[in-house]
Structure formats: C-alpha cells, structure tokens
C-alpha positions as CSV (number, residue, x, y, z in Angstrom):
1,M,81.5,57.1,-7.3
2,I,79.9,58.1,-4.0
3,A,80.3,55.4,-1.3
4,C,77.1,54.7,0.6
5,K,77.5,52.2,3.3
6,Q,74.5,50.0,3.8
7,T,73.1,48.9,7.1
8,P,72.1,45.3,7.8
9,T,68.5,44.6,6.9
10,N,65.8,42.8,9.0
11,K,63.7,39.9,7.9
12,T,61.3,42.1,6.1
13,G,64.1,43.3,3.7
14,T,63.9,46.9,4.9
15,S,66.4,49.0,6.8
16,G,66.2,51.1,9.9
17,N,63.2,51.3,12.2
18,A,60.9,49.2,10.0
19,D,57.9,47.2,11.1
20,T,58.6,46.0,14.7
21,A,56.1,43.3,14.3
22,K,54.1,41.7,11.6
23,A,50.4,42.5,11.4
24,S,49.0,40.8,14.5
25,V,46.3,38.2,14.6
26,F,44.4,39.6,17.6
27,K,41.9,37.3,19.2
28,P,40.0,39.1,22.1
29,A,38.9,36.9,25.0
30,N,35.8,39.1,25.6
31,I,34.1,42.3,24.5
32,K,36.2,44.3,27.0
33,E,39.4,43.3,25.3
34,Q,37.8,43.9,21.9
35,M,37.0,47.5,23.0
36,I,40.5,48.1,24.3
37,Y,41.8,47.1,21.0
38,S,39.4,49.2,18.9
39,R,39.7,52.3,21.1
40,A,43.5,51.9,21.0
41,I,43.5,52.1,17.2
42,E,41.2,55.2,17.2
43,A,43.5,56.7,19.8
44,A,46.5,56.2,17.6
45,N,44.7,57.9,14.7
46,W,43.5,60.8,16.8
47,G,46.8,61.4,18.7
48,M,49.4,60.8,15.9
49,S,50.3,64.5,15.3
50,A,50.8,65.2,19.0
51,V,52.8,62.0,19.5
52,N,54.9,63.0,16.5
53,F,55.6,66.3,18.3
54,D,56.3,64.5,21.6
55,L,58.9,62.2,20.0
56,M,60.8,65.3,18.6
57,V,60.8,66.8,22.1
58,Q,62.1,63.5,23.6
59,A,64.8,63.4,20.9
60,T,65.7,67.0,21.8
61,K,66.0,66.2,25.5
62,K,68.1,63.1,24.7
63,A,70.5,65.4,22.7
64,G,70.8,67.7,25.7
65,G,68.2,70.3,24.9
66,D,64.8,71.4,26.4
67,Y,61.8,73.7,25.8
68,N,62.4,77.4,25.2
69,Q,65.6,76.6,23.4
70,I,66.4,76.4,19.7
71,V,67.7,73.2,18.1
72,I,69.9,73.9,15.0
73,W,71.7,71.7,12.5
74,P,74.6,73.9,11.3
75,K,75.3,71.4,8.6
76,L,73.0,70.0,6.0
77,L,71.1,67.1,7.5
78,D,72.6,63.6,7.3
79,W,71.2,60.1,8.1
80,M,71.6,60.7,11.8
81,N,68.5,62.9,11.6
82,Q,65.9,60.2,11.7
83,T,62.8,62.4,11.4
84,I,60.0,61.9,9.0
85,T,60.7,63.1,5.4
86,P,63.2,65.9,6.4
87,N,64.7,68.3,3.9
88,P,68.4,67.9,3.2
89,D,68.8,71.1,1.2
90,V,68.4,73.7,3.9
91,I,69.6,74.6,7.4
92,Y,67.1,73.4,10.0
93,V,66.2,75.6,13.0
94,M,63.6,74.3,15.5
95,P,62.6,76.4,18.5
96,F,60.6,74.4,21.0
97,V,58.3,76.4,23.3
98,N,56.5,75.9,26.7
99,T,54.6,79.0,27.9
100,K,53.0,77.3,30.9
101,D,55.4,78.7,33.5
102,V,57.3,81.5,31.7
103,G,54.3,83.1,29.9
104,P,54.5,84.5,26.4
105,M,57.6,83.7,24.4
106,V,59.2,86.0,21.7
107,L,60.4,84.5,18.4
108,E,62.5,87.0,16.5
109,I,62.7,86.4,12.7
110,P,65.4,88.6,10.9
111,P,64.5,90.4,7.6
112,A,65.1,88.5,4.4
113,D,68.3,90.3,3.5
114,S,71.4,88.1,3.6
115,G,69.2,85.0,4.0
116,T,65.6,83.7,3.8
117,V,63.6,81.7,6.2
118,V,60.6,79.5,5.4
119,G,58.5,78.1,8.2
120,S,55.6,78.2,10.6
121,V,54.8,78.6,14.3
122,M,52.7,75.6,15.5
123,D,50.9,74.3,18.6
124,R,51.6,70.9,20.0
125,W,49.2,69.3,17.5
126,Q,51.4,70.8,14.8
127,M,48.6,73.0,13.6
128,A,50.1,76.2,12.2
129,M,49.1,79.5,13.9
130,D,50.8,81.3,11.0
131,D,53.8,81.3,8.8
132,V,56.9,83.5,9.1
133,G,59.4,85.0,6.6
134,P,58.5,86.2,3.1
135,A,55.5,83.9,2.9
136,G,54.4,84.7,6.4
137,L,53.0,87.6,8.5
138,D,56.2,89.7,8.4
139,K,56.4,89.4,4.5
140,G,60.1,89.2,4.6
141,K,60.6,92.4,6.7
142,G,61.3,90.4,9.8
143,G,59.4,90.7,13.0
144,K,58.9,89.8,16.7
145,Y,56.4,87.0,17.0
146,L,54.7,86.8,20.4
147,I,53.6,83.2,21.2
148,L,50.8,83.5,23.7
149,P,49.6,80.8,26.2
150,P,46.0,79.6,26.1
151,E,43.3,82.1,27.1
152,Y,45.8,84.9,27.3
153,K,44.0,88.1,28.4
154,G,46.8,90.7,28.4
155,A,47.3,93.5,26.0
156,I,49.4,92.9,22.9
157,P,52.3,95.3,23.0
158,A,53.0,97.5,20.0
159,G,55.6,96.1,17.6
160,Y,54.7,92.4,18.1
161,L,52.9,89.9,15.9
162,P,50.7,87.9,18.1
163,M,50.4,84.1,17.8
164,H,47.4,82.8,19.9
165,S,48.1,79.2,20.8
166,G,45.5,76.8,22.2
167,T,48.2,74.8,23.9
168,Y,51.2,75.6,26.2
169,L,53.5,73.5,24.2
170,G,54.5,74.1,20.6
171,Y,57.4,74.6,18.1
172,S,58.5,76.1,14.9
173,L,60.1,74.5,11.9
174,L,62.2,77.1,10.2
175,R,64.3,76.3,7.1
176,V,67.0,78.7,6.0
177,V,67.4,78.5,2.3
178,L,70.8,78.5,0.8
179,K,71.4,81.5,-1.5
180,S,74.3,79.8,-3.3
181,P,75.4,76.1,-3.5
182,G,78.4,74.6,-1.7
183,E,80.2,75.5,1.5
184,K,79.8,79.3,1.2
185,G,76.0,78.9,0.8
186,I,75.9,76.8,4.0
187,T,78.2,79.2,6.0
188,D,76.1,82.2,5.0
189,A,72.8,80.4,5.8
190,V,74.0,79.4,9.2
191,A,75.2,82.9,10.0
192,Y,71.7,84.1,9.0
193,A,70.0,81.4,11.1
194,R,72.0,82.5,14.2
195,R,70.2,85.9,14.0
196,I,66.9,84.1,15.0
197,K,66.1,84.7,18.7
198,L,63.9,83.0,21.2
199,Y,63.3,84.3,24.8
200,P,60.5,85.0,27.3
201,F,58.6,88.2,26.8
202,S,59.3,89.0,30.4
203,Q,63.0,89.4,29.5
204,A,62.4,91.7,26.5
205,G,64.6,94.8,26.8
206,K,67.0,93.1,29.1
207,S,69.4,91.7,26.5
208,P,67.8,88.3,26.7
209,K,69.9,85.2,25.8
210,T,68.8,82.6,23.3
211,T,69.9,79.1,24.2
212,W,71.0,77.0,21.3
213,L,71.5,73.2,20.9
214,D,73.7,72.0,18.1
215,A,72.3,68.7,17.0
216,S,74.8,68.0,14.2
217,G,76.5,64.7,14.6
218,K,73.9,63.4,17.1
219,E,71.3,60.8,16.3
220,F,68.0,62.6,16.5
221,N,65.4,59.9,16.2
222,S,61.7,60.8,16.4
223,L,60.4,58.0,14.1
224,I,56.9,56.6,15.1
225,P,57.3,53.5,17.3
226,Y,54.6,51.0,16.2
227,D,54.7,49.1,19.5
228,F,53.7,49.7,23.1
229,N,56.0,52.7,23.3
230,F,53.5,54.6,21.1
231,Y,51.0,54.7,24.0
232,E,53.7,55.8,26.5
233,S,54.2,58.8,24.3
234,L,50.4,59.3,23.9
235,N,50.1,59.3,27.7
236,R,52.7,62.1,27.9
237,V,50.5,64.0,25.4
238,V,47.6,63.9,27.7
239,Q,49.6,64.6,30.9
240,D,51.8,67.5,29.6
241,D,49.2,69.9,28.3
242,I,45.5,71.0,28.4
243,W,42.6,69.4,26.6
244,L,41.3,71.3,23.6
245,T,37.5,71.6,23.7
246,K,37.1,69.8,20.4
247,D,39.1,66.8,21.7
248,Q,37.2,66.2,25.0
249,A,35.2,63.4,23.4
250,M,38.4,61.4,23.6
251,I,38.7,61.6,27.4
252,D,36.6,58.4,28.1
253,P,38.0,56.3,25.2
254,L,41.5,57.0,26.4
255,K,40.5,56.3,30.0
256,Y,39.3,52.9,28.8
257,I,42.8,52.0,27.6
258,G,44.4,53.3,30.8
259,I,45.4,56.9,29.8
260,E,43.8,59.4,32.2
261,K,45.0,62.9,33.0
262,G,46.5,63.2,36.5
263,K,46.9,59.4,36.9
264,P,49.8,57.0,36.2
265,F,49.7,54.9,33.0
266,N,50.4,51.4,34.2
267,P,48.6,48.8,32.2
268,D,48.8,45.1,33.0
269,A,50.7,42.6,30.8
270,R,47.6,41.6,28.9
271,T,46.6,45.2,28.2
272,K,50.1,45.9,26.9
273,E,49.8,42.9,24.6
274,I,46.5,44.2,23.3
275,L,47.9,47.8,22.8
276,A,50.9,46.4,20.9
277,S,48.6,44.4,18.6
278,A,46.4,47.5,18.1
279,I,49.2,49.8,17.0
280,S,50.7,47.1,14.8
281,D,47.4,46.8,13.0
282,A,46.9,50.6,13.0
283,K,50.1,50.8,11.0
284,Q,48.7,48.5,8.3
285,W,45.6,50.8,8.2
286,F,47.7,53.9,7.8
287,K,49.7,52.2,5.1
288,L,46.6,51.3,3.1
289,R,45.2,54.8,3.3
290,Y,48.6,56.3,2.4
291,E,48.7,54.2,-0.8
292,D,45.1,55.2,-1.6
293,M,46.1,58.9,-1.7
294,F,48.2,58.4,-4.8
295,K,45.2,57.3,-6.8
296,K,44.5,61.0,-7.5
297,P,47.6,62.4,-9.2
298,F,48.5,66.1,-9.2
299,Y,49.4,65.8,-12.8
300,E,47.3,63.7,-15.1
301,G,49.2,60.7,-16.4
302,T,51.8,60.7,-13.6
303,T,52.2,59.1,-10.2
304,W,52.9,62.4,-8.4
305,A,50.4,63.3,-5.8
306,F,49.9,66.1,-3.2
307,P,49.2,63.9,-0.2
308,V,46.8,66.2,1.7
309,T,43.1,66.5,1.3
310,E,41.5,69.9,0.4
311,E,39.4,69.7,3.5
312,F,42.4,69.4,5.8
313,G,44.2,72.3,4.1
314,T,41.1,74.5,4.4
315,D,40.7,73.6,8.1
316,V,44.3,74.4,8.9
317,K,43.9,77.8,7.4
318,S,40.8,78.5,9.4
319,N,42.1,76.9,12.6
320,F,39.4,74.3,12.4
321,A,36.7,77.0,12.7
322,D,34.1,74.9,10.7
323,P,31.9,73.1,13.4
324,N,31.0,70.5,10.8
325,S,34.5,69.5,9.9
326,Y,37.3,67.9,11.9
327,P,39.4,65.7,9.7
328,T,41.2,63.7,12.3
329,D,41.6,60.8,9.9
330,M,43.7,62.9,7.5
331,R,45.6,64.4,10.4
332,G,46.4,61.0,11.8
333,L,47.6,59.7,8.4
334,L,49.5,62.8,7.5
335,Y,51.7,62.8,10.6
336,T,52.8,59.2,10.0
337,F,55.0,60.5,7.1
338,I,55.6,64.2,7.8
339,F,56.0,66.7,10.6
340,F,55.1,70.4,10.3
341,S,52.2,72.2,8.8
342,A,52.1,75.5,6.9
343,K,49.2,78.0,7.2
344,H,49.5,78.9,3.6
345,V,50.8,75.9,1.6
346,G,51.7,76.9,-1.9
347,E,53.0,80.3,-1.1
348,G,56.3,79.5,0.5
349,Q,56.6,75.9,-0.7
350,W,54.8,73.0,-2.4
351,Y,55.3,69.3,-2.1
352,L,54.6,66.3,-4.3
353,M,55.3,62.6,-3.5
354,A,55.6,59.4,-5.6
355,I,55.7,55.8,-4.4
356,T,55.4,54.0,-7.8
357,D,57.0,54.2,-11.3
358,K,55.3,54.9,-14.6
359,D,53.9,51.3,-14.6
360,N,52.5,51.8,-11.1
361,Q,55.0,49.4,-9.6
362,M,56.5,50.2,-6.2
363,L,59.9,51.8,-6.3
364,K,62.5,49.1,-5.6
365,G,65.9,49.9,-4.4
366,S,67.4,47.1,-6.5
367,E,66.2,48.6,-9.7
368,N,67.4,51.6,-11.8
369,Y,65.2,54.6,-12.6
370,R,65.2,58.0,-14.3
371,L,63.2,61.1,-13.7
372,H,63.0,63.9,-16.2
373,V,62.7,67.4,-14.8
374,P,61.8,69.8,-17.7
375,A,63.6,73.1,-18.0
376,N,62.3,76.4,-16.5
377,V,60.8,75.0,-13.3
378,P,58.4,77.8,-12.2
379,V,60.0,78.5,-8.8
380,R,61.7,81.6,-7.3
381,Q,64.1,79.7,-5.1
382,Y,64.9,76.1,-5.9
383,W,63.5,72.6,-6.6
384,S,64.7,69.3,-5.2
385,I,64.1,65.5,-5.4
386,T,64.7,63.4,-2.2
387,V,64.7,59.7,-1.6
388,Y,63.3,58.2,1.6
389,D,63.2,54.7,2.9
390,A,59.6,53.6,2.3
391,A,59.5,51.6,5.5
392,T,60.3,54.6,7.7
393,H,59.7,57.7,5.6
394,A,63.2,58.8,6.7
395,F,66.7,59.0,5.3
396,I,68.2,55.6,4.5
397,R,70.5,54.8,7.4
398,N,74.3,55.1,6.9
399,F,73.9,56.6,3.4
400,T,75.7,59.9,2.5
401,R,73.4,61.2,-0.3
402,F,69.6,61.5,-0.3
403,N,68.8,64.1,-2.9
404,R,69.6,66.2,-6.0
405,S,68.4,69.7,-6.5
406,S,68.8,72.8,-8.7
407,Q,71.4,73.9,-6.1
408,S,73.5,70.6,-6.1
409,P,77.1,71.4,-7.0
410,G,78.0,69.9,-10.4
411,I,74.6,68.8,-11.4
412,Q,74.4,68.2,-15.1
413,K,71.8,69.8,-17.3
414,N,70.7,68.7,-20.8
415,A,71.1,70.9,-23.8
416,D,67.6,72.2,-23.5
417,G,68.0,73.2,-19.8
418,S,66.2,70.1,-18.5
419,T,67.7,67.8,-15.9
420,D,67.6,64.0,-15.6
421,I,67.8,62.5,-12.1
422,Y,68.8,58.8,-11.6
423,F,68.0,56.4,-8.8
424,G,69.4,53.0,-8.1
425,P,72.0,51.0,-6.1
426,N,74.8,52.1,-8.4
427,A,75.5,55.3,-10.3
428,P,75.1,55.2,-14.1
429,Q,78.4,55.9,-15.8
430,G,79.0,59.6,-16.3
431,K,75.9,60.5,-14.4
432,E,77.2,60.4,-10.8
433,A,76.4,64.1,-10.2
434,N,72.7,63.4,-11.0
435,W,72.4,60.1,-9.1
436,I,70.6,59.4,-5.8
437,P,71.6,56.0,-4.3
438,T,68.9,53.5,-3.1
439,N,69.1,50.5,-0.7
440,P,68.9,47.3,-2.9
441,N,67.2,45.5,0.0
442,G,64.3,47.8,0.4
443,T,61.8,50.0,-1.3
444,F,61.8,53.8,-1.5
445,E,59.6,56.8,-2.0
446,L,60.3,60.3,-3.5
447,M,59.4,63.8,-2.4
448,A,59.7,66.7,-4.9
449,R,60.0,70.1,-3.2
450,F,59.3,73.5,-4.9
451,Y,60.4,76.5,-2.8
452,G,59.0,79.8,-3.8
453,P,56.5,78.4,-6.4
454,D,55.3,80.9,-8.9
455,K,51.5,81.1,-9.5
456,T,52.2,79.6,-13.0
457,F,53.2,76.4,-11.2
458,F,49.6,75.7,-10.3
459,T,48.4,76.2,-13.9
460,K,50.2,72.9,-14.5
461,N,51.5,74.0,-17.9
462,W,54.9,72.9,-16.6
463,K,54.7,69.2,-15.6
464,L,57.2,67.1,-13.7
465,G,58.0,63.8,-15.4
466,T,57.2,60.3,-14.2
467,V,59.8,58.0,-12.8
468,E,60.7,55.3,-15.4
469,K,62.6,52.1,-15.0
470,V,65.8,52.0,-17.0
471,K,68.5,49.3,-17.7
C-alpha cells in the first residue's frame, strides 16, 4: 500500500489553493464602479497567459533563481511543484530569458542520442516561436537556437536557428523523456538534460557558463491567485515588457482599473474590493467555459476532450497572422489550467482531459473508478494518465503518487496487452501498481498524455476507454 498523507481541507471540501472566496455578490455604487468591475474581468481574461508566466518567474526568484538561468528538477516532480497540470513522468528543464539588456540569448539543445527532449521556445505570452528536439526545428540533430529581442535588425550568424520574439521576456518548457523506467532512466535523463546550455550570444566562443537552479525539494508555487494579487501580477506584466501592437487596445481599459505603464499601481481600498470581486467572478466564468469544452469529445461516446479550439491551434502555428482572428477568450481560459504551448501540437505530444465519468458525473475523490487502456497504444515513446486536484489543476498536496504510465515500474498488463488504471482513496487489492490515489474530500480531473503519437493515433481506430465507477 502506498501512503498518501492528506492535507486539511477548507470549507469547500477541496485541498490546496482552492477558491479564496465564494462567488461575490458585487453591487456597484455607480456606473464608474460597474466599469471598473467589468474591465477587471476582461483584463483577467486578456492577461491570463502572461500572468501565468509572471507567476512562474516569481516562483523561480523565490527559489533563488532569475532570468537567463535554467531551472531544473533533477528528480521526477512531486507535490511541491504547484504548477498547473505538470507532467510527473519526465525531467523538467525551464530556461527563463530576458534579452532586454544582454541582447540575443543562445539555447543549445543536444542531439537526440542518449536522451530526447520535447519542448518549445515561447515569448512571455507563452506563444510558441517554435519547437525543439525531434519534433522541432533541429529534427533531433540538436542545434543552437538564437532567441532574438524585439525588432532585432542584426545579421543571423551561420549555424544558428533564429527565434524572433515579440517580447524581451520568455521561457522554454523542455521535458527530457526517460528512455527506461526506474532510477537508471532518471539518472540518464538528468545527465542528458545537463547538456542543455543557455548563455548570451555575446559570450559565444568564450566558454560561456550556464547558470542552473535546482528546484527539487523546494515549493514552486505558480498557481493562479483568484484575489487582488492577480492584478499585482498583471501590473508587473505591463511594467516589465513592451506592448504588442495587437494588444494596445487594452491600454485604456487597464488604465481605468489603475494599471498604467510607467506609473505605480496603488488602488484605494474600494477599488481593491471591486477588483477582488471581479477576479472571483471571473473564476466562475472560466470554470463554466472549461466545463463546456468537454461537451465535444475527442472520441465519440467518451468523456475525453482535447481542450483547445481549432482556431487557437491554427493561430499559434501562424503567430496570430490572421488579422480577423485573435482568440483571447480561448487563450485566457487555456492558461487557467495549463502552462506552455507547442507550435506543432500532435507531432511531439498530444493531450486529452476528462472531468467526468461514463455517466457524466464529476470525478469524486471519495469514489472508486477504473479506466481501460487498450493494447498497442499508437505512440513511439510512452503514454500516461495523471490525476490533478480539480480545484487547482495541480498535484494534490502532500500526496506521493499522481500518475501511472507505460513506463511505471511494476505496472500490470492484462493477458491481451491492455492495462487497467484504478482511481480512488484506497488501492484495490492486488492492483496497487496500477492505482492512483485521490483525495476523498475533493474532486479530481485526468490528463492523458501521448508522447510521440503515430499518425494512426489520429485516425481514432485505437480508442481510450472511459472512466467507470466501480465498487
């Protein structure tokens, strides 16, 4: 039996950083207050992805790191990584970049030999400039990616893969895939990860040093704060970087709630109260839209969905080149439950999520469930199923297991090669190796990951089962 210590729950019956307040009953005193409230909700929707990024930067600084350094977790992630829907099956490597003062930065990705990296280089809005590794520009051969500041006019030196960023700030989410299960797989993956380099281009050829931050064993909390602190973060977003042309329409709405570039953000007590009500109600709006996304399943007859619209995926690939499309509603919603975007989703990885069982009932941590994973999953690397706290979209606090995968040591297969995964507060007898614990005082959600999906995956001849309640 695996011991999973439970954290005390709040009055809502959920754990961790759950709702900080119930849905407000906001009563404006006048039209000015009504407009502050309305514009604050729109500002939360518009700025969510950049706030999400800022919160990761703040967590990095709290852990002792900074820009132009690489954060690494040389162990598989545990509950102290309180980010949104992280992957516990891989080694996380996160370079954070600021080109404002140092100019272009070089990110060196090693060839896919003793290891494999999956990931993307993104701007501060978490929009992918392009992918790296076998599914990226280097096609597994490795390469030197040159991350360029906005409006860079210099020549591109030979031997570099240019990444033109519209912002000074940005980061990469790199996941090193284990080639074998267990401690050896982890050790080998970390050794491969340490071959990644980050340094200013001005130091190229001078034996530049990469600065690393080991975040293992430190609480790294970047969960969205649905209270006044959200707008403190949004103010940093405006102050720390340049305006993108397509976002300049937000200058006046943000000024109306007290956020203006080059000026201090110091709202009075009543405005703080209004902003706190706005973000609390915005959370309810995000929640309703999130649940609506599962009405269109990826597989007919299941509750699994790919929670991104086709329009958003197309726009990320084109860097929002279509003047008639700017899906800020999808972007705002998406970054309430994930971080990172891939330029070519479906080539390096694919994701599905579920929040209900076969009977369309929310997944309760007090109940027991089973998921059937048919044999011959059409992936080149691995598949996995991960449990998250539905209240936070993060790992359940103080738990020691969050997932099962094709690489989990000791996982049991059925005679036909299929696998059954179990969820519940207690492991079913004899099935401990295939069990993922849940918090009996809350609800949970599932993410299925498919790394290296074959083209046949998208024909849907292979079909993931639906979560069923069991005794």
